C-alpha positions as CSV (number, residue, x, y, z in Angstrom):
1,M,-151.2,-94.4,103.9
2,L,-153.0,-97.6,103.0
3,R,-151.5,-100.5,104.9
4,W,-152.2,-104.0,103.5
5,P,-152.6,-106.8,106.2
6,I,-149.8,-109.2,106.7
7,A,-151.9,-112.0,105.3
8,F,-152.0,-110.2,101.9
9,F,-148.2,-110.3,101.7
10,F,-148.2,-114.0,102.7
11,V,-150.6,-114.8,99.8
12,L,-148.3,-112.9,97.4
13,I,-145.3,-114.9,98.6
14,M,-147.1,-118.1,98.1
15,I,-148.2,-117.2,94.6
16,Y,-144.8,-116.2,93.4
17,S,-142.8,-118.9,95.3
18,F,-145.1,-121.8,94.5
19,P,-147.2,-120.9,91.4
20,E,-148.3,-124.5,90.7
21,C,-149.6,-124.8,94.3
22,A,-151.4,-121.5,94.2
23,A,-153.0,-122.2,90.8
24,G,-154.2,-125.7,92.0
25,A,-155.7,-124.2,95.1
26,A,-158.1,-122.0,93.2
27,E,-161.6,-123.3,92.7
28,P,-162.6,-123.8,89.1
29,K,-165.1,-121.3,87.7
30,E,-168.4,-122.7,86.5
31,A,-169.6,-121.1,83.3
32,V,-173.4,-120.8,82.8
33,P,-174.1,-123.1,79.8
34,N,-176.1,-121.9,76.8
35,I,-176.2,-118.4,78.2
36,M,-178.0,-117.0,75.2
37,L,-181.1,-119.1,76.0
38,Y,-181.8,-116.9,79.0
39,F,-182.2,-113.8,76.9
40,P,-184.5,-114.3,73.9
41,S,-184.2,-111.4,71.5
42,E,-186.5,-112.3,68.6
43,V,-188.6,-109.4,67.4
44,G,-192.3,-110.0,68.4
45,T,-191.5,-111.8,71.6
46,E,-193.9,-110.6,74.3
47,W,-194.0,-110.8,78.1
48,R,-196.9,-109.9,80.3
49,Y,-196.1,-109.0,83.9
50,F,-198.1,-108.3,87.1
51,G,-196.5,-105.6,89.1
52,T,-196.6,-104.4,92.7
53,V,-195.5,-101.1,94.1
54,V,-194.3,-101.1,97.8
55,E,-193.4,-97.9,99.6
56,Q,-192.1,-97.9,103.2
57,I,-192.9,-101.7,103.4
58,Q,-196.5,-101.0,102.6
59,R,-198.1,-102.1,99.3
60,V,-199.6,-99.0,97.6
61,G,-200.7,-100.3,94.2
62,T,-200.7,-103.0,91.5
63,Y,-200.4,-102.8,87.7
64,V,-199.9,-104.7,84.5
65,N,-197.0,-104.2,82.2
66,V,-196.6,-105.8,78.8
67,T,-193.1,-105.9,77.3
68,T,-192.6,-106.5,73.6
69,I,-189.5,-106.6,71.4
70,S,-191.1,-104.3,68.9
71,G,-188.3,-103.9,66.4
72,T,-184.8,-102.7,66.0
73,A,-183.1,-99.3,65.9
74,V,-179.6,-97.9,65.5
75,K,-177.9,-96.3,68.5
76,N,-174.3,-95.1,68.4
77,G,-173.9,-96.9,65.0
78,V,-175.0,-100.2,66.5
79,Q,-178.2,-102.1,65.7
80,V,-180.2,-102.7,68.9
81,Q,-183.4,-104.4,69.9
82,V,-186.3,-102.1,71.1
83,Y,-188.0,-103.3,74.2
84,S,-191.4,-101.5,74.4
85,E,-193.3,-101.5,77.7
86,T,-196.9,-100.4,78.2
87,N,-196.5,-99.4,81.8
88,Q,-192.9,-99.4,83.0
89,A,-192.8,-99.5,86.8
90,D,-196.4,-98.1,86.7
91,N,-195.1,-94.9,85.1
92,G,-196.6,-95.3,81.7
93,P,-195.1,-96.4,78.3
94,A,-191.4,-96.5,77.6
95,D,-188.9,-98.0,75.2
96,S,-185.5,-99.4,76.2
97,Y,-182.6,-100.3,73.8
98,F,-180.4,-103.3,74.2
99,S,-177.7,-105.0,72.1
100,I,-177.7,-108.8,72.9
101,D,-175.1,-111.0,71.1
102,Q,-172.4,-113.6,71.9
103,S,-170.3,-110.9,73.5
104,G,-172.9,-109.9,76.1
105,I,-175.6,-107.4,76.8
106,T,-175.2,-103.6,76.4
107,Y,-177.7,-101.0,77.4
108,Y,-178.2,-98.0,75.1
109,G,-180.7,-96.0,77.1
110,S,-184.4,-95.4,77.0
111,T,-187.2,-93.1,75.8
112,P,-188.2,-91.1,77.7
113,T,-184.7,-90.6,79.2
114,T,-183.1,-88.4,81.9
115,T,-180.2,-86.0,82.1
116,F,-178.4,-88.6,84.3
117,E,-179.0,-91.6,82.0
118,K,-177.7,-89.7,79.0
119,Q,-174.3,-89.4,80.7
120,I,-173.9,-93.1,81.5
121,V,-175.1,-94.9,78.3
122,P,-174.1,-97.0,76.6
123,Y,-172.7,-99.4,79.1
124,K,-172.1,-103.1,79.3
125,I,-174.6,-104.9,81.6
126,I,-172.7,-108.2,81.4
127,S,-170.1,-109.8,79.2
128,F,-170.4,-113.4,78.1
129,P,-169.4,-116.0,79.1
130,V,-170.6,-115.5,82.7
131,F,-169.6,-117.6,85.7
132,L,-171.7,-118.5,88.7
133,H,-171.0,-116.7,92.0
134,Q,-168.9,-114.0,90.3
135,Q,-169.2,-110.2,90.4
136,Y,-168.6,-107.9,87.4
137,P,-168.0,-104.2,87.3
138,Q,-170.4,-102.1,85.2
139,L,-169.9,-98.4,85.9
140,D,-167.6,-96.0,87.6
141,K,-168.2,-92.4,86.6
142,R,-167.6,-89.3,88.7
143,G,-168.9,-85.7,88.7
144,L,-172.0,-86.2,86.6
145,N,-175.1,-84.0,86.6
146,F,-177.7,-85.8,88.6
147,G,-180.4,-83.8,86.8
148,R,-182.4,-83.1,89.9
149,D,-182.4,-80.3,92.5
150,L,-182.9,-82.3,95.7
151,D,-182.1,-79.6,98.2
152,Q,-184.2,-77.0,96.2
153,D,-181.6,-74.3,96.0
154,G,-182.0,-73.8,92.3
155,T,-179.0,-75.9,91.2
156,D,-178.9,-79.6,90.1
157,E,-176.8,-81.8,92.3
158,T,-173.7,-83.7,91.1
159,V,-173.2,-87.4,91.5
160,D,-170.6,-90.2,91.4
161,V,-172.0,-93.6,90.3
162,I,-170.5,-97.0,90.9
163,A,-172.4,-100.1,89.7
164,D,-171.7,-103.8,89.5
165,I,-173.6,-107.0,88.8
166,S,-173.3,-110.4,90.5
167,I,-174.3,-113.9,89.1
168,D,-175.9,-115.4,92.2
169,G,-176.8,-118.9,91.0
170,L,-179.5,-121.0,89.4
171,E,-182.9,-121.3,91.2
172,A,-186.4,-122.5,90.7
173,V,-188.9,-119.6,90.7
174,S,-192.7,-119.7,91.1
175,V,-194.7,-116.8,89.5
176,P,-198.3,-116.5,88.3
177,G,-197.2,-117.8,84.9
178,G,-195.8,-121.0,86.3
179,V,-192.8,-122.6,87.9
180,F,-189.5,-122.2,86.1
181,D,-186.5,-124.3,86.9
182,R,-182.8,-123.3,86.7
183,C,-183.5,-119.6,86.6
184,L,-180.4,-117.5,86.4
185,K,-180.4,-115.0,89.3
186,M,-178.6,-111.8,88.7
187,T,-178.3,-108.8,91.1
188,G,-177.3,-105.4,90.0
189,T,-176.2,-102.8,92.6
190,M,-175.9,-99.1,91.8
191,N,-174.5,-96.8,94.4
192,L,-175.0,-93.0,93.8
193,F,-173.0,-90.6,95.9
194,I,-174.9,-87.3,95.5
195,T,-173.2,-84.0,96.5
196,L,-175.8,-81.4,97.5
197,S,-175.0,-78.1,95.9
198,G,-176.2,-76.0,98.8
199,S,-174.3,-77.6,101.7
200,H,-171.8,-79.8,99.7
201,K,-172.9,-82.7,101.9
202,V,-172.7,-86.1,100.3
203,V,-175.7,-88.4,100.6
204,K,-175.9,-92.0,99.3
205,M,-178.7,-93.4,97.2
206,V,-178.8,-97.2,96.5
207,D,-180.7,-99.0,93.7
208,I,-180.6,-102.8,93.9
209,T,-182.2,-104.9,91.1
210,T,-182.6,-108.6,91.3
211,N,-183.8,-110.5,88.2
212,W,-184.5,-114.1,87.5
213,F,-184.2,-115.3,83.9
214,A,-185.6,-118.7,82.7
215,P,-183.9,-120.6,79.8
216,G,-186.0,-120.2,76.7
217,V,-188.3,-117.7,78.3
218,G,-186.3,-114.7,79.6
219,L,-187.2,-112.5,82.6
220,V,-189.7,-114.2,84.8
221,K,-189.3,-112.1,88.0
222,G,-187.7,-108.8,88.9
223,I,-187.4,-106.8,92.1
224,E,-186.0,-103.3,92.2
225,R,-185.5,-101.6,95.5
226,T,-184.4,-97.9,95.7
227,D,-183.4,-96.4,99.0
228,F,-183.5,-92.6,99.1
229,P,-181.5,-90.7,101.7
230,P,-182.9,-88.0,103.9
231,I,-182.5,-84.5,102.5
232,N,-182.6,-81.3,104.6
233,G,-184.4,-83.1,107.5
234,S,-186.8,-85.1,105.4
235,A,-187.2,-88.8,106.3
236,A,-185.4,-91.5,104.4
237,Q,-187.6,-93.3,101.9
238,S,-187.6,-96.7,100.1
239,T,-189.6,-97.9,97.1
240,E,-189.8,-101.5,95.8
241,I,-191.1,-102.5,92.4
242,I,-191.9,-106.2,91.9
243,E,-192.8,-107.7,88.5
244,E,-193.8,-111.3,88.0
245,L,-194.5,-113.1,84.7
246,Q,-198.1,-113.9,83.9
247,S,-197.7,-115.1,80.3
248,T,-195.3,-115.0,77.5
249,S,-195.0,-115.6,73.8
250,V,-191.5,-116.5,72.6
251,G,-191.0,-117.3,69.0
252,G,-194.7,-117.7,68.4
253,K,-195.1,-120.1,71.3
254,S,-197.4,-119.0,74.2
255,R,-197.1,-120.0,77.8
256,H,-199.7,-119.0,80.4
C-alpha cells in the first residue's frame, strides 16, 4: 500500500481550511513573453549547424547540417511545416514534420521513420503559453513494439515510454554564429523501459535533449545525449550529438 507522508496531509488540511492563505503562498508563474518569436516557421527559413559526435566521452567526428523549412504537407488532416535536414545527426538527409501555432508545437513524425516512432506520433511537444521553471508531460505509452531485436533472439523487444519537457530559463548562448541573449532553454527527457523478449529482463534507455532557442532566430544550440543499457553482457554506451548554429536566414535576413 502506498503511504503518503504526514506532511502531505498537513498541506491538504492547510489548503482546505485556509484557501486564501494557501493561494497567496504560491509563487506566481512567469509566462515566457512573445513565445512564437522563438520558433520561426516561415517557409524558406534556413539554419546551418556545425555538429559534433561524441561517443564514450571521446569526440569521434564532426559534420555540417543545413535545416530548411522546405514547404508544407498534410499529416493526419493537419497542415504542417516540413523541416528538411541535409545531414541529421550525421546520418544523412531527413524530413521532420511540425505544426506550430498559437496553441503550441506538435510533432508529426519524420521521413525516414521507424516502427517505434510510428506508434507515438503525433504528440504535443509543448503547449502555449509556457511558464519558466515548469515541467510538462509529453508521452506515456506502454507495450509498444521497439522495432529492434537487442538480445538477438529473433523477436523485437517491447517498450514503455515516458517523456516530459521542462522550461529551464532564459540564458545567453555563444555559438559560432554569434552570441544570442535571452535564449529559451528547454530540456526533453525520454525514458524507455525495454523488456527483452528472451529473458523478460527490463533495461532502461534514456534520451535527454537540451535545446536553446533565440527570439527571432530559432534553434541556436542543441545537445542530445543517449545512454544505452548493457545487453547480454555488453558494456553500457553513451552517445552525444551537439549542433551549434553557424549562420541563419530568417525571413530573407541572413545572420553569420
